[in-house]
C-alpha positions, 0 to 999 in steps of 0.5 A: 302737105303745104300746097304750092301757094303755101310754099310760094308764100314761105319762099317770098317771106324767106327771101324778104327776111334773108335779104331785108329787101322789099324788092321781092314784092315789087319786081315780078321777075324776082317774085317768079324766080323765088316762087319757082325755087320755093316749089322746086323740090316738088319736081319729083311729083312730075317725075313720078307722073311721067315715069310711073303715072303716080305723083307719089312714086318719088315724092319726098325722096332726094329732092327733099334733102340738104344735098339737093338744096345746096347743089341746086342752089349753087347751080341756079345762082351760077345760071342767074349770073350767066343768063340775062333777063333773070334776076341775080339770086345768090347761092345762099338765097337760092339754097334757103328758098329750096330748103324752105320747102323741105323744112315746111314739109318736115314741120307741117306734115306728118310724112317724113322727108329724106333730109339727110339723103344719101344717108337715108331715103324715104318716100311719101307713099 
């Protein structure tokens, strides 16, 4: 599985390519938001640790899907517009950043992901 640092680098690259703006590397707040979004699907590891004591319990489930990327991309883009101090990130950019994580796991690992959840559910264990 790509490590969080790999997801962060893929996210920063995705943001740079999708916006054609080098500001992602000059604005530390934007870089932090991009890195968090690029690693957001792995929140399921934390949920597995909290509820089952096993980080793989829910890994690569619903958080690694197109639905999650679109819903969370929308919610985060709305939150960025309402909260001061957080860089404004568009729906498309935030969705692409989350989706970059899912696609990296899909193409660079041997474990499947639940890309089309709720029509199919797969866990990494």
